[in-house]
C-alpha positions as CSV (number, residue, x, y, z in Angstrom):
1,M,0.0,0.1,0.0
2,A,1.2,3.4,-0.8
3,K,2.2,5.8,1.8
4,E,-0.2,8.7,2.4
5,R,2.5,11.3,1.6
6,D,3.4,9.4,-1.6
7,I,-0.5,9.6,-2.6
8,E,-0.3,13.3,-2.0
9,K,2.8,13.9,-4.0
10,V,1.6,11.9,-7.0
11,L,-1.9,13.5,-7.0
12,G,-0.3,16.9,-6.7
13,S,1.9,16.2,-9.7
14,V,-1.1,15.1,-11.6
15,I,-3.1,18.2,-10.8
16,R,0.1,20.3,-11.8
17,E,0.4,18.5,-15.2
18,L,-3.2,18.8,-16.0
19,R,-3.1,22.6,-15.1
20,L,0.0,23.2,-17.2
21,S,-1.2,21.0,-20.1
22,R,-4.3,23.4,-20.2
23,N,-2.1,26.6,-20.0
24,L,-3.9,27.5,-16.7
25,S,-2.3,29.6,-14.1
26,Q,-2.7,28.6,-10.5
27,E,-5.0,31.6,-10.2
28,K,-7.2,30.6,-13.1
29,L,-7.5,27.1,-11.7
30,A,-8.5,28.4,-8.3
31,E,-11.1,30.6,-10.0
32,L,-12.5,27.6,-11.9
33,G,-12.6,25.2,-9.0
34,D,-13.5,27.9,-6.3
35,F,-10.3,27.3,-4.6
36,E,-7.8,29.7,-2.9
37,R,-4.7,30.1,-5.0
38,S,-2.4,29.0,-2.0
39,Y,-4.4,25.8,-1.7
40,I,-3.6,24.8,-5.4
41,S,0.1,25.4,-4.6
42,K,-0.1,23.2,-1.5
43,V,-1.9,20.4,-3.3
44,E,0.6,20.5,-6.3
45,N,3.3,20.3,-3.9
46,G,2.0,17.4,-2.1
47,E,1.5,19.4,1.2
48,R,-2.3,18.8,1.5
49,A,-4.4,15.7,1.6
50,I,-7.6,16.2,-0.3
51,Q,-11.1,14.8,0.2
52,F,-12.9,13.1,-2.6
53,K,-15.4,15.9,-3.1
54,T,-12.1,18.1,-3.8
55,V,-11.1,15.5,-6.4
56,V,-14.4,16.0,-8.0
57,R,-14.2,19.8,-8.0
58,F,-10.7,19.6,-9.6
59,A,-12.0,17.2,-12.4
60,E,-14.9,19.6,-13.1
61,A,-12.5,22.5,-13.2
62,F,-10.4,20.5,-15.8
63,G,-13.5,19.5,-17.7
64,I,-12.8,15.8,-17.1
65,K,-14.5,12.8,-15.6
66,V,-13.2,11.9,-12.1
67,S,-12.4,8.5,-13.6
68,E,-10.0,10.2,-16.2
69,L,-8.2,11.9,-13.1
70,A,-8.0,8.7,-11.2
71,A,-6.6,6.9,-14.3
72,K,-3.9,9.6,-14.6
73,F,-3.1,9.1,-11.0
74,E,-2.8,5.3,-11.5
75,E,-0.6,5.7,-14.4
76,K,1.7,8.1,-12.6
77,S,1.8,6.0,-9.4
78,H,2.8,2.9,-11.2
79,S,5.5,4.4,-13.4
């Protein structure tokens, strides 16, 4: 089983990659997902554990299904 900190780091990396691939600033992503910009930074740096409802909000902000975000997480965590 993956350590909690590893999960946070991998998920943060996925969030950052999705944000950058869509040419979004942290500020714009924060606006789209109704987050604070500092929260985006902490998530991307693996400093915050997030609840499932927050994962849903990130997926919605990116315009993707939660399953797509989860697949990206799985792919990155097993590479």
